[in-house]
C-alpha positions in Angstrom: 0.0 0.0 0.0 1.1 3.6 -0.7 2.5 5.3 2.4 3.0 9.0 3.2 6.7 9.7 3.8 8.2 13.0 4.9 11.8 13.8 3.9 13.0 16.6 6.1 16.0 18.2 4.4 16.4 18.9 0.7 20.1 18.2 0.2 21.8 15.2 -1.6 20.8 12.6 1.0 17.2 13.7 1.3 16.7 14.1 -2.5 18.3 10.6 -3.1 15.9 9.1 -0.6 13.0 10.8 -2.2 14.0 9.4 -5.6 14.2 5.8 -4.3 10.9 6.0 -2.4 8.9 7.7 -5.0 10.1 5.2 -7.6 8.7 2.5 -5.4 5.3 4.1 -5.5 5.2 5.9 -2.2 3.8 9.4 -1.7 6.8 11.5 -0.8 7.1 15.1 0.3 10.4 16.8 0.7 10.5 19.7 3.2 13.3 22.2 2.9 13.8 25.2 5.2 15.6 27.3 2.6 14.0 29.0 -0.4 15.6 26.5 -2.8 16.9 23.0 -2.7 20.5 21.8 -2.6 22.1 25.1 -1.6 25.3 23.5 -0.2 25.4 21.2 -3.2 25.3 24.2 -5.5 28.0 26.1 -3.6 30.2 23.0 -3.5 29.9 22.8 -7.3 30.6 26.5 -8.0 34.2 25.8 -9.0 33.5 22.4 -10.4 31.4 19.8 -8.7 33.5 17.0 -7.3 30.9 14.3 -7.4 32.9 11.2 -6.4 36.4 9.6 -6.7 37.8 7.1 -9.1 40.3 5.4 -6.8 40.1 1.6 -6.2 37.0 0.9 -4.2 38.6 -0.9 -1.3 40.7 2.1 -0.7 37.8 4.5 -1.2 35.6 2.6 1.3 38.1 3.2 4.2 38.3 6.9 3.8 35.6 7.5 6.4 37.6 6.9 9.5 36.0 5.1 12.4 32.6 5.0 10.6 34.0 3.2 7.6 32.7 -0.3 8.6 29.3 1.1 9.5 29.0 2.9 6.1 30.3 0.0 4.1 27.0 -1.7 3.3 25.6 1.6 2.0 28.7 2.3 -0.1 28.6 -1.3 -1.4 25.1 -0.7 -2.6 25.9 2.6 -4.3 29.5 2.8 -5.3 31.4 5.6 -7.0 30.7 3.9 -10.4 27.0 3.8 -9.5 27.2 7.6 -8.8 28.7 8.2 -12.2 26.0 6.1 -13.9 23.3 7.8 -11.9 24.6 11.2 -13.0 24.8 10.1 -16.6 21.1 9.0 -16.3 20.3 12.6 -15.5 22.2 13.8 -18.6 25.4 14.7 -16.8 28.5 13.2 -18.3 31.4 12.9 -16.0 35.2 12.6 -16.4 38.1 11.7 -14.1 40.5 14.5 -13.3 44.3 14.2 -12.9 43.8 13.8 -9.2 41.4 10.9 -9.6 38.5 13.1 -8.6 35.3 12.8 -10.8 33.6 15.9 -12.2 30.7 16.7 -14.5 32.0 17.6 -17.9 30.2 21.0 -17.6 32.0 21.6 -14.3 28.8 22.8 -12.7 26.3 21.5 -10.2 23.2 23.5 -11.3 22.4 21.4 -14.5 22.5 18.2 -12.5 20.3 19.6 -9.7 17.8 20.9 -12.2 17.5 17.6 -14.0 17.3 15.8 -10.7 14.4 18.0 -9.4 12.6 17.5 -12.7 12.9 13.7 -12.3 11.5 13.9 -8.8 8.6 16.0 -9.9 7.9 13.5 -12.7 7.8 10.8 -10.0 5.2 12.9 -8.2 7.4 14.0 -5.4 6.0 17.1 -3.7 8.7 19.7 -3.1 8.1 22.2 -0.3 10.5 25.1 0.4 10.5 27.4 3.4 9.2 24.6 5.5 11.5 24.5 8.5 11.3 21.6 11.0 11.1 23.0 14.5 10.9 19.8 16.5 8.5 17.1 17.7 4.9 17.8 18.8 1.7 15.8 19.3 3.4 12.6 18.3 4.4 14.2 14.9 6.7 16.7 13.3 6.1 20.4 13.6 7.1 22.8 10.8 7.3 26.6 10.5 5.8 27.5 7.1 4.8 30.7 5.2 1.2 29.8 6.1 1.9 29.2 9.8 2.9 26.3 12.0 2.0 22.9 10.7 2.1 19.5 12.5 2.4 16.4 10.3 2.0 12.7 11.1 3.5 10.7 8.2 3.8 7.0 8.1 7.6 7.4 8.1 10.0 10.3 8.2 13.6 10.8 7.2 15.9 13.5 8.7 18.6 14.6 6.3 19.4 17.9 7.9 23.2 18.1 7.4 25.8 18.9 10.0 26.8 22.3 11.3 29.1 23.7 8.5 27.9 26.5 6.3 24.9 27.4 8.4 23.8 30.2 6.1 23.0 27.5 3.5 20.8 25.6 5.9 23.1 23.2 7.9 22.7 24.9 11.2 22.4 21.9 13.5 19.2 23.2 15.1 18.1 19.6 15.3 20.6 18.6 17.9 18.7 19.6 21.1 15.4 18.2 19.8 17.0 14.7 19.4 18.8 15.0 22.7 15.5 15.8 24.4 14.2 12.5 23.1 17.1 10.7 24.8 19.0 10.3 21.5 22.8 10.6 21.7 24.3 13.2 19.4 28.1 13.5 19.6 29.7 16.9 19.6 29.8 18.5 16.1 33.2 19.7 15.2 34.8 21.3 12.2 36.1 18.8 9.6 37.9 19.7 6.3 38.8 23.0 7.9 41.7 25.4 8.2 43.7 25.9 11.4 44.9 29.0 13.2 48.6 29.7 13.2 50.3 32.6 15.1 52.0 34.2 12.1 54.0 37.3 12.6 52.4 40.5 11.2 55.0 41.0 8.4 54.6 37.4 7.2 50.8 37.5 7.3 50.7 40.9 5.5 53.0 39.8 2.7 51.9 36.1 2.1 48.2 35.9 3.0 46.4 34.1 0.2 49.5 32.6 -1.5 49.6 28.9 -2.2 52.5 26.7 -1.0 52.9 24.2 -3.9 54.6 20.9 -4.4 55.0 19.9 -0.8 54.1 16.9 1.4 52.6 16.8 4.9 52.7 14.1 7.5 50.3 13.2 10.4 48.5 10.2 11.7 46.5 10.4 8.4 49.7 9.5 6.5 52.1 11.3 4.2 50.2 13.2 1.5 51.5 15.4 -1.3 49.9 18.6 -2.7 49.5 22.2 -1.8 47.9 24.4 0.9 47.3 28.2 1.3 48.6 30.7 3.8 45.5 32.4 5.2 45.1 35.5 7.4 44.5 33.2 10.4 46.8 30.3 9.5 46.6 27.6 6.9 43.9 26.1 4.8 43.4 24.1 1.6 43.0 20.4 0.6 46.3 19.3 2.0 45.4 20.7 5.4 41.9 19.3 5.3 43.2 15.8 4.8 45.0 16.1 8.1 42.2 17.8 10.0 41.0 14.8 12.0 44.5 14.0 13.1 45.3 17.5 14.1 42.0 17.9 16.0 42.9 14.7 17.9 46.3 15.8 18.9 45.0 19.2 20.0 42.4 17.5 22.1 44.6 14.9 23.7 47.9 16.6 23.9 47.0 20.3 23.9 49.3 21.1 21.0 49.9 20.0 17.4 52.1 20.7 14.5 51.9 19.8 10.8 55.4 18.9 9.4 55.9 20.1 5.9 58.5 18.7 3.4 59.4 21.8 1.4 62.0 20.1 -0.8 60.4 17.1 -2.5 62.9 14.9 -4.3 65.9 16.1 -2.2 67.2 14.1 0.7 68.3 15.5 4.0 71.9 14.5 3.1 71.8 16.2 -0.3 70.3 19.4 1.3 73.0 19.4 4.0 75.8 19.1 1.4 74.3 21.8 -0.9 73.7 24.2 2.0 77.2 23.6 3.4 78.7 24.7 0.0 77.1 28.2 0.3 79.1 31.2 1.3 78.6 31.8 5.0 78.7 35.6 4.3 75.7 35.3 1.8 72.3 36.3 3.0 70.0 33.6 4.4 67.6 34.1 1.4 70.5 33.5 -1.0 71.6 30.4 0.8 68.1 29.0 0.8 67.7 29.7 -2.9 71.0 28.3 -4.1 71.4 25.5 -1.6 67.8 24.3 -1.3 66.0 25.7 -4.2 63.6 27.6 -1.9 62.3 31.1 -2.6 59.2 33.1 -2.2 56.6 31.8 0.3 58.6 28.6 0.9 61.7 30.5 1.9 59.6 32.9 4.0 58.1 29.9 5.9 61.6 28.8 6.8 62.5 32.3 8.0 59.3 32.5 9.9 59.5 29.1 11.7 63.2 28.1 11.9 64.9 29.5 15.0 67.8 31.9 14.2 70.2 29.6 16.0 69.4 26.7 13.6 69.7 28.8 10.4 73.5 28.7 10.4 73.7 24.9 10.7 73.4 23.1 7.3 72.5 19.9 9.0 69.8 21.3 11.3 68.5 23.5 8.5 68.3 20.5 6.1 66.4 18.5 8.7 63.9 21.3 9.2 63.4 22.0 5.5 62.4 18.3 5.1 60.0 18.4 8.1 59.2 22.0 8.9 56.7 22.0 11.8 53.8 24.4 11.4 52.4 24.8 15.0 48.6 25.0 14.8 46.6 26.5 17.6 43.0 25.4 17.0 40.6 24.6 14.1 38.8 27.4 12.4 35.2 27.9 13.5 32.8 25.2 12.3 30.7 27.7 10.3 33.8 28.1 8.0 34.4 24.3 7.6 33.6 22.4 4.4 32.0 19.7 6.5 31.5 18.6 10.1 32.5 15.7 12.2 30.4 14.2 15.0 26.6 14.0 14.9 24.0 11.4 15.5 25.7 8.4 17.2 25.6 5.2 15.2 24.4 3.2 18.2 21.1 5.1 18.0 20.4 3.6 14.6 19.5 0.1 13.6 20.7 -1.6 10.3 17.9 0.2 8.4 19.0 3.7 9.5 16.0 3.9 11.8 16.3 5.6 15.2 15.8 2.9 17.8 14.2 5.4 20.2 11.6 6.7 17.6 10.2 4.0 15.4 9.5 5.3 11.9 12.1 8.0 12.1 15.2 7.5 10.0 18.3 9.6 9.4 20.9 10.0 6.6 23.7 12.2 5.3 26.1 14.4 7.1 24.1 14.6 10.3 25.3 11.1 11.1 28.7 10.7 12.9 31.1 10.2 10.1 33.7 12.4 8.3 35.8 12.1 5.2 38.3 14.2 3.2 37.3 16.3 0.3 37.6 14.6 -3.1 34.0 13.3 -3.7 33.9 11.1 -0.6 31.4 13.4 1.2 28.9 13.5 -1.6 29.1 9.8 -2.3 28.4 9.0 1.4 25.4 11.4 1.4 24.0 9.7 -1.7 24.7 6.3 -0.4 23.2 6.8 3.1 20.2 8.5 1.5 19.6 5.4 -0.6 20.2 3.1 2.3 17.8 4.9 4.6 15.1 4.8 1.8 15.6 1.1 1.5 15.3 0.9 5.3 12.0 2.8 5.2 10.7 0.4 2.6 11.7 -2.6 4.8 10.2 -1.1 7.9 6.9 -0.2 6.2 6.5 -3.8 4.8 6.6 -5.3 8.3 4.9 -2.4 10.2 
């Protein structure tokens, strides 16, 4: 029998669930607080929508940290290849970039979203904007709407409300206290894929803010990764920093301090650097010795001047060691509102295998509001798509036996 299903949240997870459930013949309404759907999705695709990643699936599936095992069934059921086929079914051809990331050929999110919403409307999904969920009431779900407060009692509901990053786009974590009032555990939301504060000197900040530091590698508990990052007014940011965010957060929490070691001279060993630096004229300026002996200039040389104690600058051996592992001391993550995504969220122990909340039969959850995190590179979107589909299948299973 056809059931009434409320999808609360109109981002990737919610829209994917709506697609699956409406295709199965259920009456589905998507309620979105913002004036339009998929706002964070659109902003993420402004400079080229990174929809998924092409790396070998076994490696892809462990990119989600402690939640990897819990996410695995959902990812198995909707893999990166499935994401590409789904996008192509909506008229969006994709390609693999040099980094292995997968993008639409048109390098935009808006055509894909428009086509997706047209498909949902063709499947008789009702799309409601400016309908903000404001908590539980009278055994149902209360919404603030342009017509006033509305209380609904659907046969099943899915929360797909996002985390706490980019609140101006709708992910404001207003749902946290309402779930906690129901006795549901929500772990602290923290910034993920975020920048970190560094106590730069004023001259360094004023001269190098906004400049990229290219062709370097960084090392933390997340491993050794190669790429680039950016000097910001407050510290450091960029994809290479985001990849180490969880490790840096952990060290800051447990040890009270953390640094991110940077290899500024890829392809040169410590021994070679030491020899080349030792050959330089001791009377030459430090900048010239760095340029001729280590190939460092510009922002890389400035980082060495900024962070290497003066006493170590004269020793070729000590300088070589630091050039290969220059520790950038980070003070704290940037605020969660600036982060690309958030860590923490609805505790996995609160959900059964169908993504239903054990404390509230008939209420399901998916997407970034669950307690998982992943690096940028298509992992975030793929997990949102996959958990949205998994929760939709869970709703179908529950409705069949209800």
